C-alpha positions as CSV (number, residue, x, y, z in Angstrom):
1,M,-110.7,-30.3,-2.0
2,N,-108.7,-33.4,-3.2
3,S,-106.8,-35.7,-0.9
4,Q,-103.3,-33.8,-1.5
5,E,-105.0,-30.6,-0.4
6,I,-106.6,-32.1,2.4
7,Q,-103.2,-33.6,3.6
8,A,-101.5,-30.2,3.2
9,A,-104.4,-28.6,5.1
10,L,-104.0,-31.0,8.0
11,A,-100.3,-30.7,8.0
12,R,-100.5,-26.7,8.2
13,A,-103.2,-27.3,11.0
14,L,-101.2,-29.6,12.9
15,F,-97.9,-27.5,12.6
16,D,-99.7,-24.4,13.7
17,R,-102.0,-25.7,16.4
18,A,-100.5,-28.8,17.8
19,P,-99.8,-28.5,21.6
20,C,-96.1,-29.5,21.3
21,F,-92.8,-27.7,19.9
22,V,-91.8,-28.4,16.5
23,A,-88.6,-27.4,14.8
24,L,-86.7,-28.1,11.6
25,V,-82.8,-28.4,11.8
26,D,-80.2,-28.9,9.3
27,R,-76.9,-30.7,9.7
28,E,-75.0,-27.8,11.2
29,R,-77.7,-27.8,14.1
30,H,-79.5,-24.5,12.7
31,I,-83.2,-24.2,13.2
32,L,-84.8,-23.5,9.8
33,G,-88.3,-23.1,11.1
34,A,-90.3,-23.6,14.0
35,N,-94.1,-23.8,14.9
36,P,-95.8,-20.9,16.8
37,A,-95.7,-23.0,19.9
38,F,-91.8,-23.2,19.8
39,A,-91.4,-19.6,18.8
40,A,-93.6,-18.5,21.7
41,S,-91.9,-20.5,24.2
42,F,-88.0,-20.5,23.1
43,A,-85.6,-17.8,22.0
44,L,-85.6,-17.8,18.2
45,A,-83.6,-16.1,15.8
46,P,-82.6,-16.7,12.2
47,R,-80.3,-19.9,11.8
48,I,-80.0,-20.1,15.5
49,A,-78.6,-23.4,16.7
50,C,-80.9,-25.8,18.4
51,H,-78.9,-26.1,21.6
52,K,-78.9,-22.3,21.9
53,A,-82.5,-21.9,21.4
54,L,-83.7,-25.0,23.6
55,K,-81.2,-24.5,26.5
56,G,-79.8,-21.1,26.3
57,T,-76.4,-22.1,25.8
58,G,-73.6,-21.9,23.2
59,Q,-72.1,-25.2,24.1
60,L,-72.8,-28.1,22.1
61,C,-74.6,-31.2,23.4
62,A,-72.3,-34.0,24.4
63,S,-74.0,-36.5,22.3
64,C,-76.6,-35.0,19.9
65,P,-79.3,-37.3,18.9
66,A,-80.1,-35.2,15.8
67,D,-76.4,-35.8,14.6
68,Q,-77.0,-39.7,15.1
69,V,-80.2,-39.5,13.0
70,F,-78.5,-37.6,10.3
71,V,-75.9,-40.6,10.2
72,D,-78.2,-43.6,10.2
73,G,-81.6,-42.3,9.3
74,R,-83.2,-43.7,12.2
75,E,-85.7,-42.0,14.3
76,R,-84.8,-41.5,17.9
77,A,-86.8,-40.3,21.3
78,Y,-84.9,-38.8,24.3
79,D,-85.8,-36.8,27.3
80,E,-84.0,-33.2,27.7
81,E,-83.8,-30.1,30.1
82,G,-84.5,-27.1,28.5
83,L,-84.8,-23.2,29.3
84,T,-87.5,-21.2,28.0
85,R,-87.2,-17.6,26.6
86,D,-88.3,-16.3,30.0
87,Y,-85.5,-18.4,31.7
88,Q,-88.0,-21.1,33.1
89,A,-86.7,-24.6,33.4
90,I,-88.5,-27.2,31.2
91,R,-88.4,-30.9,30.7
92,L,-89.0,-32.2,27.2
93,H,-89.6,-35.4,25.5
94,V,-88.4,-35.1,22.0
95,Q,-88.8,-37.1,18.9
96,A,-86.2,-36.7,16.4
97,V,-87.5,-37.6,13.0
98,P,-85.6,-37.8,9.8
99,I,-86.7,-35.8,6.7
100,A,-85.2,-37.3,3.6
101,S,-84.9,-36.1,0.1
102,P,-86.3,-38.0,-2.9
103,S,-82.9,-39.8,-3.1
104,G,-83.1,-41.2,0.4
105,T,-80.5,-38.8,2.1
106,V,-81.5,-37.1,5.3
107,E,-81.2,-33.6,4.6
108,H,-83.0,-32.3,7.7
109,V,-84.5,-33.4,11.1
110,A,-87.6,-32.6,12.7
111,L,-87.4,-32.0,16.6
112,I,-91.0,-32.6,18.0
113,G,-90.9,-31.9,21.8
114,T,-93.7,-32.3,24.4
115,D,-93.6,-30.7,27.8
116,T,-93.3,-33.1,30.4
117,T,-92.4,-30.8,33.3
118,R,-95.6,-31.3,35.2
119,L,-95.3,-35.0,34.9
120,A,-91.6,-35.0,35.9
121,E,-92.9,-32.8,39.1
122,L,-95.8,-35.4,39.8
123,E,-93.6,-38.3,39.4
124,A,-91.0,-36.8,42.0
125,G,-93.9,-36.0,44.3
126,L,-95.3,-39.5,44.0
127,A,-91.7,-40.9,44.7
128,Q,-91.4,-38.6,47.8
129,A,-94.7,-39.8,49.0
130,E,-93.7,-43.4,48.6
131,R,-90.5,-42.7,50.6
132,L,-92.3,-41.0,53.3
133,A,-94.9,-43.8,53.4
134,A,-92.3,-46.3,53.6
135,A,-90.3,-44.5,56.4
136,G,-93.6,-44.5,58.2
137,L,-94.1,-48.1,57.9
138,N,-90.4,-48.9,58.7
139,A,-90.4,-46.9,61.8
140,A,-93.5,-48.7,62.8
141,A,-92.0,-52.2,62.3
142,L,-88.9,-51.2,64.0
143,A,-90.7,-49.9,67.0
144,H,-92.8,-53.1,67.3
145,T,-89.6,-55.2,67.2
146,I,-87.9,-53.0,69.8
147,K,-90.9,-53.2,71.9
148,N,-90.9,-57.0,71.7
149,I,-87.3,-57.0,72.6
150,L,-87.7,-54.8,75.4
151,G,-90.6,-57.0,76.7
152,G,-88.3,-60.0,76.6
153,L,-85.7,-58.1,78.4
154,D,-88.1,-57.2,81.2
155,G,-89.1,-60.8,81.5
156,G,-85.5,-61.8,81.9
157,L,-84.6,-59.2,84.4
158,Y,-87.7,-60.3,86.5
159,L,-86.4,-63.8,86.6
160,V,-82.8,-62.4,87.5
161,D,-84.4,-60.1,90.2
162,T,-86.5,-62.8,91.9
163,A,-83.7,-65.3,91.6
164,I,-81.6,-63.1,93.7
165,V,-83.9,-62.4,96.3
166,G,-84.7,-66.1,96.3
167,K,-81.3,-67.3,95.9
168,D,-82.4,-69.7,93.1
169,S,-79.2,-70.3,91.0
170,G,-81.4,-72.3,88.3
171,R,-83.7,-69.5,88.0
172,L,-80.8,-67.0,87.8
173,E,-79.2,-68.9,85.1
174,S,-82.4,-69.1,83.1
175,G,-83.1,-65.4,83.5
176,W,-79.6,-64.4,82.5
177,E,-79.8,-66.5,79.3
178,M,-83.0,-64.7,78.4
179,V,-81.2,-61.4,78.9
180,K,-78.2,-62.5,76.7
181,T,-80.5,-63.7,74.0
182,Y,-82.4,-60.4,73.7
183,I,-79.2,-58.3,73.9
184,G,-78.1,-60.3,71.0
185,Q,-81.2,-59.2,69.2
186,V,-80.6,-55.6,69.6
187,K,-77.1,-56.3,68.6
188,S,-78.2,-57.9,65.5
189,L,-80.8,-55.2,64.7
190,V,-78.4,-52.4,65.2
191,Q,-75.6,-54.1,63.2
192,N,-78.3,-54.7,60.0
193,L,-79.3,-51.1,60.5
194,L,-75.7,-49.8,60.1
195,R,-74.9,-51.9,57.2
196,F,-78.1,-51.1,55.3
197,A,-77.3,-47.4,55.9
198,R,-73.5,-47.7,55.1
199,P,-72.8,-45.7,51.9
200,G,-70.0,-46.4,49.4
201,A,-68.8,-49.4,47.4
202,P,-68.0,-52.9,48.9
203,E,-64.7,-53.4,50.7
204,R,-63.6,-56.3,48.7
205,T,-61.1,-58.9,49.8
206,E,-60.6,-62.7,48.6
207,V,-63.4,-64.7,50.2
208,E,-63.2,-68.5,50.4
209,P,-66.8,-69.9,50.1
210,V,-66.0,-73.2,51.8
211,A,-64.8,-71.0,55.0
212,L,-67.7,-68.6,54.6
213,V,-70.4,-71.3,54.8
214,A,-68.7,-73.1,57.6
215,D,-68.5,-69.6,59.6
216,V,-72.3,-69.4,59.3
217,V,-73.1,-72.9,60.1
218,R,-71.2,-72.5,63.3
219,L,-73.0,-69.2,64.0
220,Y,-76.4,-71.0,64.0
221,Q,-75.4,-74.6,64.6
222,S,-76.5,-74.4,68.2
223,K,-79.8,-72.5,67.7
224,A,-80.8,-75.1,65.0
225,A,-80.0,-78.1,67.2
226,M,-82.2,-76.8,70.2
227,A,-85.0,-76.7,67.6
228,S,-84.2,-80.2,66.2
229,I,-83.2,-78.9,62.8
230,E,-80.5,-80.5,60.9
231,I,-78.1,-78.1,58.9
232,V,-76.1,-79.7,56.1
233,T,-73.8,-78.1,53.4
234,D,-73.2,-78.9,49.8
235,V,-70.2,-76.7,49.0
236,A,-67.4,-78.3,46.9
237,S,-63.8,-78.4,48.6
238,D,-62.2,-76.8,45.5
239,M,-64.6,-74.0,45.0
240,Q,-62.5,-70.8,43.8
241,S,-62.4,-67.7,46.0
242,V,-64.4,-64.7,45.2
243,C,-63.5,-60.9,45.6
244,A,-66.3,-59.7,47.9
245,D,-67.1,-57.8,51.0
246,R,-66.7,-60.6,53.4
247,E,-68.5,-58.9,56.2
248,A,-71.5,-57.8,54.1
249,L,-71.8,-61.3,52.4
250,H,-71.4,-63.1,55.8
251,A,-74.4,-61.1,57.0
252,A,-76.4,-61.6,53.9
253,L,-75.9,-65.3,54.2
254,A,-76.4,-65.4,57.9
255,N,-80.0,-63.6,57.3
256,L,-81.0,-66.2,54.8
257,V,-80.2,-69.2,57.3
258,A,-81.8,-67.2,60.2
259,N,-85.0,-67.0,58.3
260,A,-84.7,-70.5,57.5
261,I,-84.5,-71.6,60.9
262,D,-87.5,-69.4,61.7
263,A,-89.5,-71.0,58.9
264,C,-88.8,-74.5,60.3
265,T,-89.4,-73.5,63.8
266,W,-92.7,-72.0,63.2
267,D,-93.9,-74.6,60.8
268,P,-97.2,-75.9,62.1
269,A,-96.5,-79.3,60.7
270,T,-95.2,-81.4,63.6
271,D,-94.5,-84.9,61.5
272,K,-91.6,-83.3,59.8
273,E,-87.8,-83.7,60.2
274,H,-86.8,-80.1,59.5
275,R,-83.5,-79.6,57.5
276,I,-81.7,-76.8,56.1
277,V,-79.3,-77.2,53.1
278,I,-76.7,-74.6,52.4
279,A,-75.1,-74.8,49.0
280,A,-72.7,-72.8,46.8
281,R,-71.7,-73.3,43.2
282,P,-69.8,-71.3,40.5
283,R,-71.8,-68.8,38.6
284,G,-71.7,-69.1,34.9
285,E,-70.5,-65.5,34.0
286,G,-68.3,-65.7,37.1
287,G,-68.9,-65.3,40.7
288,I,-70.9,-67.6,43.2
289,I,-74.5,-68.6,43.7
290,F,-75.2,-69.4,47.4
291,E,-78.6,-71.5,48.2
292,V,-80.2,-71.6,51.4
293,C,-83.2,-74.3,51.3
294,D,-85.4,-75.4,53.9
295,N,-88.4,-77.7,54.3
296,G,-90.4,-75.3,56.7
297,M,-93.6,-73.6,56.4
298,G,-93.0,-71.8,52.8
299,I,-94.5,-68.5,52.0
300,S,-98.0,-68.0,51.2
301,E,-98.7,-67.3,47.6
302,E,-100.3,-64.1,48.7
303,N,-97.0,-62.7,50.2
304,Q,-94.6,-64.0,47.7
305,P,-94.9,-61.0,45.6
306,K,-94.2,-58.7,48.6
307,V,-91.1,-60.5,49.8
308,L,-88.1,-58.5,48.3
309,R,-89.7,-55.3,48.9
310,V,-88.9,-52.7,51.5
311,L,-89.1,-54.0,55.2
312,F,-91.7,-56.7,54.1
313,T,-92.0,-59.5,56.8
314,S,-94.3,-62.3,57.2
315,K,-93.1,-62.7,60.9
316,G,-95.8,-60.2,62.2
317,L,-94.2,-58.5,65.3
318,R,-91.5,-61.1,65.4
319,G,-89.4,-59.5,62.5
320,T,-89.0,-56.4,60.5
321,G,-87.8,-57.6,57.1
322,L,-84.6,-55.7,57.2
323,G,-82.3,-58.8,56.7
324,L,-83.8,-59.7,53.4
325,L,-83.6,-55.9,52.4
326,L,-80.2,-56.2,53.6
327,T,-79.2,-59.5,51.5
328,K,-80.8,-57.7,48.5
329,K,-78.7,-54.5,48.8
330,T,-75.5,-56.8,49.2
331,A,-76.4,-58.9,46.1
332,E,-77.0,-55.7,44.1
333,E,-73.6,-54.0,45.4
334,H,-71.8,-57.1,44.1
335,G,-73.4,-57.2,40.6
336,G,-75.8,-59.9,41.6
337,R,-79.3,-60.7,42.7
338,V,-81.5,-62.4,45.1
339,E,-84.3,-64.8,44.1
340,F,-86.4,-67.6,45.8
341,E,-89.0,-70.2,45.1
342,S,-91.5,-71.3,47.8
343,T,-94.3,-73.9,48.0
344,P,-96.6,-73.1,51.2
345,G,-96.3,-75.9,53.5
346,Q,-93.2,-77.6,51.8
347,G,-90.6,-75.1,52.0
348,T,-88.4,-72.2,50.4
349,T,-85.2,-72.1,48.6
350,F,-83.4,-68.7,48.4
351,R,-80.6,-67.9,46.0
352,L,-77.9,-65.2,46.4
353,E,-75.7,-64.6,43.4
354,I,-72.6,-62.4,43.2
355,G,-70.3,-61.4,40.7
356,R,-66.7,-62.3,40.6
357,G,-65.5,-58.7,41.3
358,E,-62.1,-57.1,41.5
359,P,-60.1,-56.1,44.4
């Protein structure tokens, strides 16, 4: 047997025995021939159209890859949903391969399909398992946070109760401040949960970056001052406005500043003058880049790959990671992204990018 005969025998064996579906179509999408696997699985009749055989429908595909192969002669791969001859749904990965004449003209296209139904089912099952695992972790993290808040409230209420009995106004004031602080944490947690769960597109209005940053600074100025942390801003007064959801953007930026304050507060280095810089500058392709830079404890190299994942937190029972998740969601809804750089022991810079947007 010479080499040509070997090649021909190999081609026949592959065509007849390959565990995939092979069909040859012409420019009118008619199937001119198919291998046994195709004939056994799909409705086949003389010169039946490929969409009729593979999908059981007379409607043409909206964008037929085989048509495109006839036009430019380039092989294409695509995923398709089909229907077998016994009306079972099937997922296919299809290669559309040009078959050219000696002159180079594409006269036929070979469709080579692989059944990926089981793979799709496994992937869907894995995704579902990951969602359930994430839901369990999220519930545990939220439960721990709520437990800590309730513990703080119990402590505040104890001070209030004993102050009332002892008529101690100083103790009463201290206890009431504790109660207000922990109620504020409950409010923040619920607002973040609601914002994260809120469906739909952002409610865009014109947002002034200078005013937005000033509002966030006012929100955290007292808390930072109590921890001896300096907050400074670096925003040009002539920064152009951006069309964005102001409430969501304010919450996202506030979450980054709150994390920066925590990073400075819990920094084991006692010889630092802690400082947070909130900056804003135009984005090259339109929009704005906000930066929140601190010289706090930084993020360990081990934790850095996990930072922007679902509900990751390096604060242990002191946090849920929901704030960063919300910030990431806000950035993506505004056509942007969140990035960060961190050096353990030296500090962290988070960048929140958003697109210009339209009202």
